[in-house]
C-alpha positions as CSV (number, residue, x, y, z in Angstrom):
1,M,-57.0,37.6,-71.9
2,R,-53.6,36.0,-72.0
3,Y,-53.0,32.5,-70.9
4,S,-49.5,31.0,-70.4
5,E,-48.4,27.9,-72.1
6,A,-48.2,26.2,-68.8
7,E,-51.9,27.1,-68.0
8,C,-53.0,25.8,-71.5
9,R,-51.0,22.6,-71.0
10,A,-52.5,22.0,-67.6
11,A,-56.0,22.6,-68.8
12,A,-55.5,20.4,-71.9
13,E,-54.1,17.5,-69.7
14,A,-57.0,17.8,-67.3
15,L,-59.5,17.9,-70.1
16,V,-58.0,14.9,-71.9
17,R,-57.8,12.9,-68.7
18,S,-61.3,13.7,-67.6
19,L,-63.0,13.0,-71.0
20,S,-61.0,9.8,-71.3
21,E,-61.9,8.5,-67.8
22,K,-65.6,9.2,-68.6
23,G,-65.4,7.4,-71.9
24,L,-66.3,10.5,-73.9
25,L,-63.0,10.6,-75.7
26,Q,-61.3,7.6,-77.4
27,L,-57.6,8.4,-78.0
28,Q,-55.7,7.1,-80.9
29,T,-52.4,8.3,-79.5
30,E,-51.0,8.5,-76.0
31,P,-52.8,11.0,-73.7
32,R,-49.7,13.2,-73.4
33,R,-49.5,13.7,-77.1
34,S,-53.2,14.4,-77.4
35,A,-53.0,16.9,-74.5
36,A,-50.0,18.6,-76.2
37,Q,-51.9,18.9,-79.5
38,L,-54.9,20.4,-77.6
39,A,-52.7,22.8,-75.7
40,Q,-51.1,24.0,-79.0
41,A,-54.6,24.5,-80.5
42,L,-55.7,26.5,-77.5
43,L,-52.6,28.7,-77.7
44,E,-53.1,29.3,-81.4
45,N,-56.7,30.2,-80.8
46,F,-55.8,32.7,-78.1
47,R,-53.1,34.2,-80.4
48,Q,-55.7,34.7,-83.1
49,E,-58.1,36.2,-80.7
50,E,-55.5,38.6,-79.5
51,E,-54.7,39.5,-83.1
52,L,-58.4,40.2,-83.7
53,R,-58.5,42.5,-80.7
54,R,-55.4,44.4,-81.8
55,E,-57.0,44.9,-85.3
56,A,-60.2,46.1,-83.7
57,E,-58.3,48.6,-81.6
58,R,-56.5,49.9,-84.7
59,L,-59.8,50.3,-86.5
60,A,-61.5,52.0,-83.5
61,E,-58.6,54.4,-83.2
62,A,-58.8,55.2,-86.9
63,H,-62.5,55.7,-87.1
64,M,-63.6,57.1,-83.8
65,P,-64.5,60.7,-84.0
66,A,-62.2,62.9,-81.9
67,G,-63.7,64.7,-79.0
68,Q,-67.0,62.6,-78.9
69,A,-68.0,60.9,-75.7
70,V,-68.0,57.3,-76.6
71,D,-67.1,54.2,-74.7
72,R,-63.9,53.1,-76.4
73,H,-63.9,49.7,-74.8
74,K,-67.5,49.1,-76.1
75,V,-66.5,50.2,-79.6
76,V,-63.5,47.9,-79.6
77,Q,-65.6,45.0,-78.3
78,M,-68.3,45.5,-81.0
79,I,-65.6,45.7,-83.8
80,T,-64.0,42.6,-82.4
81,Q,-67.3,40.7,-82.5
82,R,-68.0,41.9,-86.1
83,L,-64.5,40.8,-87.3
84,A,-64.9,37.4,-85.6
85,E,-68.3,36.9,-87.3
86,E,-66.9,37.9,-90.7
87,R,-64.0,35.4,-90.3
88,S,-66.2,32.7,-88.8
89,F,-64.0,32.8,-85.7
90,V,-65.6,31.8,-82.4
91,L,-64.7,34.0,-79.5
């Protein structure tokens, strides 16, 4: 799923604000900077997840037998999970 930079920024700001107010997060920088760093980490994670999904689709296309009735979405999903496990990437 694709998330815009604005959506990630808003989620990061809400998360930093909420955790700070509850005393669950002690910031060493200003909240805006922490939220910006969190938003960048989220965007990078989503980019890597999309890259994994594209690789899984390429592998599925290359290895799926032609003419067989298989659920392509399910195959891509299974390959994506396997690639994520191999790379210690949390989906």
